N, C-alpha and C positions, 0 to 999 in steps of 0.2 A: 471377509476382512475383519480383523479385530480392532476394537476401539478401547483405549484406556484413557481415563481422565483423572486429573489430580491437581495439586498445587505445589509450588516450590517457594520456599521462603526466600525473599530478597530483602535483606535488612530486616526491618520490623514489619514488612508487608508480605503479601503472598500473591503469586502470579498463577493464574488458572491456565491449564493447558489440556489439549486433547491429542493423543497419539494414535495414529492409524497404522496398522501393520498387517503383514501376511500371517495367517494362522500357522502356528507350528514353527515359526522362525524367530529365535531369540535375538539374532543379530541380523539387521537388514542386509540383503545381498549387495546393494549398491549404495548404502549410506542413507542418511536422513535428510529430507527436504524440510527445512524450517521456514514457515510462511509468516510474513509480517503484514498485518492489516494496515489500512490507511486511516484516514480521518483528517488529522490525528484525533483519536477519541472514539473511533468505531469499535466494533467487536469482530472477533474472528469468523463469525458465522458465514459471511458472504464468501469466504475463501474455501468453504467446504468442498467445492468441485476439485480442489487440489488433491483430495484424497484419492482421486482416480489414479494417481501415480503409484499407488500401492500395487496395482496390477502389473507394473513394470519392474518391480523388485525393490522399491524404495519405501522406507517408513516416511510418514508425513506428520509433522508436528505443527499444530495451530495453537496459538495462545492469545490471551487478551493482555495488552500492555497495561502498565500501572495506571489506575484510575478509570479503566475501561471494563465493560462487561462484567464478568464474574471475578475479576481480580480485585484486590483491595482498592478502596476509593478514598484516598487521603484528602483531608481538607486543605492541606498546604499546597496551593497551586504552584509554588516555586519548584516543586518536584517534577513538574511536567516540562521536561526539556529533552532535546535530542540526545544530549550527552548521557542523561540518566537512562533513556531508552536503550542506548548502546550498551551500557553497563549491565542493565537487567537482562538483556539478551545473552551476554557473556556468562552471567551467573547461571541462567537457565541451561545453557549449553553444557557448562561444567557439571552442574549438580545432576543433570539427567545423563551424564556420561555419553554424550553424543559423538564425541570425537570431531573430526573434520566434517563440516556440514555443507550441503547445498543450500544456499540462502535465496529465498524468493521474496520479493517485496512488491506490494501493490500500492500505487499512489504514494502517500507519505511513507508507506512501508518500503518503497523503492529508494526514497531518499535515505531512510534509516539503514537499508542494506548497504548502500554506498558509504555511509558514515561509519558503519561497523567495519567495513573492509579496510578503511584507511587506518583503523587502529588494530584490528585483529585478523588481517587477511591470512595469516599463517593457519588459522582455524577453518579456512574455507576451501571447498573443492570447486565451487562455481557460484555464480550470481545470476539471478533472473530478475529483471524488473518488468513490471506491467504498469504502464502509465506513471513511471517513476520520474524523479527529477534530481538534478545536481545543483540547480540554481533556482531558488524561490523567486528572486526578482524577475528572471526570464520567464518562468512559468506564469507569474502574475501578469506580466505584460501581455503574454499570449492569451490569457483568459480575458483580459480586457478587450483585446482585439476581437475575440469571438463574441463577447457580449455586445459589442457595437455592430455586429452583423445580425442581431435579433430584430424582429419587427419594431418599427418606430414606437408604436404604442407601448410595447413591452419595455423598451429602453426608457421612455418617459416615466413610466410607473416606477421602475427601479430607481431612477435618479431622484424622483420626488421623495421617496421614502429614505433613500440613502442620505440626502441632504438634511433630512430631519432626524437622522439617526434612529429611525423606526424600522428595525429589521424584523420585527415580529408581526407586523401588520398583515392581515390575511391577503390583501391585494398584492402586497410585496412578495409574499411567499408564493402566491400563484404565478407571479411573473418569474420568480426564480426557478420554479418548476419547468418553465419553458426551456430555460438554459439546461437544466439537468436532463430533460428528455432528449435534448439534442446531443449533449456532450458528456454525460455521465453513463447513462444506459439507454439505448435506443429500442430496446424490446418493448412491445406494446403492453405486455404484462410483466411487471418486475417479479423475479423469483422471490419466494417468501424469505429465503435466507438473506437476500439483499435488503428487503423491506425491514426485516428484523434488525439488521445492523444499522440501517439508517434511522430507524425509530428509537434505537437504544444507544445512539451516539452520546458520549459524555459531553454535555454542554460545558462543563468545567474545563475539561481537557481541550476541547475544540476551540472554545473562546480564548483560552489562555495561549494556546500555541498557534492557532490559525487565525480566527476572527469570526465574524457573524455568518459567513457563507464561503463557498468555494472560490469566488473571485474577489472577495474583499479580505485580503490577507494582511491583517494588522497586528497579529499576535507575535510571540517571541521568535517564530521561525522566519519572520518576514525578510530578514537580511541574509539568511543562510545561503551561502554560495561556495561550493567546493569544486566548481568547474575547473579551476586552475590546478587542482590536485588529482584529477582523474588519471593522469599518467602514472601515478603511484600504484594504481590497482593493476595487478598482474595475473589475476585468476581469470579463467574463461568466463565470459559474461554474455548473456543473451538479453538484448534490449528490445522490449516489445511495447507496442502502443496501438491505438486505433486511429484510423484516418480522421475521425471526427472527435478525437479525444480532447477533453478540456486541457489536459497536459499534452500539448500538441506535438505532432511529429518533429517540429523545430526543436523541442526540448529533448525528445528521444535522440535526435541526431547529434545533439551536443554531447550526450553521454557516449554514444557510439564513436564519435571522433576522438573523445578524450581517453577512452579505455582501449588500449592497443589490441588486446586479445578479445574483441567483442564482435558480435553479430547483431544486425538490426533487422527487425521484422515488424512491419506495419500491417495491421489487419484492416482491409478495405471496407468491411461491413460493420465495423465496430467504433465505439467511442472509448470510454474509459475502462470498460470491463470486457475485453475479448474473451476472457475465460467463461463468461456467460453468453455473450453476444455471438461468438463463433466457437462454441465450446469444443466441438469435435476437432476442428482445425487447430485450435490453440493447443490442445493436449497432444495432438500429433506432432506439432512443431517443438513443443517443450520436451516431450519424451525423446524425439530425435536428437535434440541438443544434448540432453543429459546422457543418452546412450552413446554419444560420439566421444565422450570424455575418456 
């Protein structure tokens, strides 16, 4: 497998990318799968398993969104919006001459994939969401429901520090980790790529767009809801999620109901990251979907 890295200018900033491809093939046999990381504010690294699709005849492109990872880190937080993320993706697609792409989005990246489709679906061959969402209010309500199922002592600790606005207290972070271990990744040992992405999340992007943690969404995406426009999306779509996902199957089913040409797949041993938690089965199902197109 070949790997190429580089950066693409987007306005006065640059977007870092990594392209994985088959040796000796200048044009991918089946097109390029562009992968959108979550957070918002994470890095592309936890999506590295997606490069497995190269063996099926696809190029795979991973990149860091503006303000994240190895891309430019502007001080102006007003730049961190869904709309700007959509446009930077389109610039990246054009400048790298990718043609019509398969678009995969994880978590916030799933939201971004759907938002891109509403504006540029003529440039898409397919969409895959993993723990994605079309309605932040619905996803937020579902996360609060999961939070209230935690042990009483954990809930009390969370509420104590949330009422004080102290989201960085060590006791609070320990309580939050209980939620993450149940509903973000259930593996006993987290993969180093995931740990890296979590440790290098951009606090500027995350706090501006999301908020202090996964289930306290008070940033500029908090009212985002395109559920009433999902019927406009006409490209083949695979909606995936985990049984224990923080972005619950209720949210996944909303996307599936809204996008007419969609398939729904819930991984029963996974939470938010079936690409890691059930890696072999995840890639079997994703490759089956792509190869059916």
